[in-house]
Phi, psi and omega in degrees: 000133180243136182241131169254118182248123182252117183213140180280340183237132179202152177309144021274011169293149189241015180283171187299320176296317179301312184296319177299312183297313182301309186290330174291320179297320183295320180290324180292322176301321179296338182264007178088016178273137176271125182238127170245134180247125169256121182221189176245178176302137182297126182214355186282134012250001186274351181073027171240132181296134181295152173307133179098353182240158171228153175274074184261166179305318181202134173215152184225142179213163173246123180245103178052044180089354178267126175282119187242120179253122179254133183238161179289145172209161177285106185268132175207157178290159179289063183220117175097124183299312190292315176304316180297322180293318177303316178303307185296314184291323179298319176296316178304318179296311181298321186290325180301308183300319181291320185289340176302326184261019182249126177280132185205158175263331174207166188234133171244130174239128186249143176239157346287163359281154195292329190278005164290335189280323169301327178297313178302317181294314183294320176302316182297326179289314182292322185262359180051054176231151173301147172225151185247129174266108179267115183260105175260356181199143172275098186248127019269006179308316183294328177287330177293322182298328178263012173068028179277343182210148181261143185300323184271006181283158181296318180301313179298318176298319175299313179297325181289324175294322176300308183306310182293320175304316181288326176298319179292323185277341183294140176288325174214150175241132176240122175251160182263359174216155174297324180299318177301315178304309180302318181296312182293314180296325178292351183253015172096009175273140185303116182298332181298331179270001183253124179237154181248127173227101184288165174284164180200198182235148173280102187285351174279340181258313182264101176231159178300139176201157179300158175296139181286103186295325179300314184291323175300317175294319179297326182270357183065040187242015177301139176064020176263146170271108196257130176258113190249129173247119179238109183159194182290137177262076189248182178294325181296334187270348169047050183287340180295339177304320185285332182288341180297334186222009183303320179304327181295338181264356185300318180294343178266016175068025179270134179226132182263135176239119177247116178241123180147182176231174175157176184300329182267000190296316181297324174292327172295315178293329175294316179301311181301318182287320180290334183258004178058045182274118187253351180254028171232126180244125177258130176233151180281163175306148175235161180298156187306318185290340178274339182301325185305320176300317182288325176296319182304328185272346180278154175272319173227151180260122184270130177230122187211141170225151174314140183290111181199143180299326183301318183285357174293339181270358188261149173234100178301133184289342177296342176304313189286323178290324178289319177297322179300331180265011177063036178257113180308144185262135172253099197252128174242058177219133178268178177081223186300322178298313181296325184291326181290314180302315181289318181298325182264356187050053186257009175163200178238152180247126176246164180288126178308136174060034182235106186299317180296315177299317180297310185296319174306314180291319182298314184282331172300317182285330181283324189264339180258103184293318178300319177296319179297319176299322178296320176299320177298325176291323180294321178299321179300318179289326183294313185288343173302325182274350184228049177281122185303326181298314184292325181289322177292323179297317180302314184295314183300324179295323177293317177301325180295338177295335184267353186267000000 
């Protein structure tokens, strides 16, 4: 079986989309599948090409048995709607031409970004092969949720029509949440062709370990109760909310650790500096194998999204990697994510963007050692259900139905 996978993000990028695609492809290769990935020069999240790469028309490499074809795209930082659209569309155009010359049995196109999926459909038409729409975000709904586009705008309506067109044309749709499936089926798409393969954690990589004492010393965080956020610093994550009251927790030995990049990072750094906040530490992205040391030093894993009905359908992947390392989750996301944390008793859930709710949960988790230990046991049970290997095998079983 030969699979052509079209994705805007892939290692050495370390965000959730890149990780999911890479780990799934690795498991499929073990099952004898030939996988070709078409992506762009690695540049996320700063919009700068990584050292060792160039933004060329075409370059090819082999990553752990995966054939990776990188194509040219208009690269820009995640700042400004028009520039981002140009970035997305240019990649889709280049990926289409590269895909024409790849022999495959089926095509997978993943979102976001959304414009990989028209490429997947077009390639399926030209090559007469089935194609799978992997829905990792409800787009354009998600950009409306962060006020990047207005619902009554002409652009939004055009994108929404394109979204529905692609759902109808896809041979199969794979979503990452049950809520996404319900949303799409509720808009008239045949439920029988929609399957759910949720995100998970690589349990060979993310395992419980003692706090990295060297890193704690290096960062000056010894003897601190560390609230760790590791991931994209974007508009959807509303991290400035925590800066509004972080100073109030300093005398209680609480320290916030934010690791990652994103469109809002410079704004967050500015706020912290202007307000003299000393118990918040911002760090840049680190390689995936180094992330483990940073997760090891946190006491609780912070997961938060802007308060919006749209984000009730989302399950942030950082939940699973943190749980795999037995780090209780402090969750500010409603809907399906909240159900998972509560069902497995893997942490506490606060109302998004609600200071009182957050602080109550924070201090309950900090001060009650027995409760904290119960949450760690809940994390252990949670990741048994979200083992990336099992999830990759499940997705492959669906793909084989099309071959």
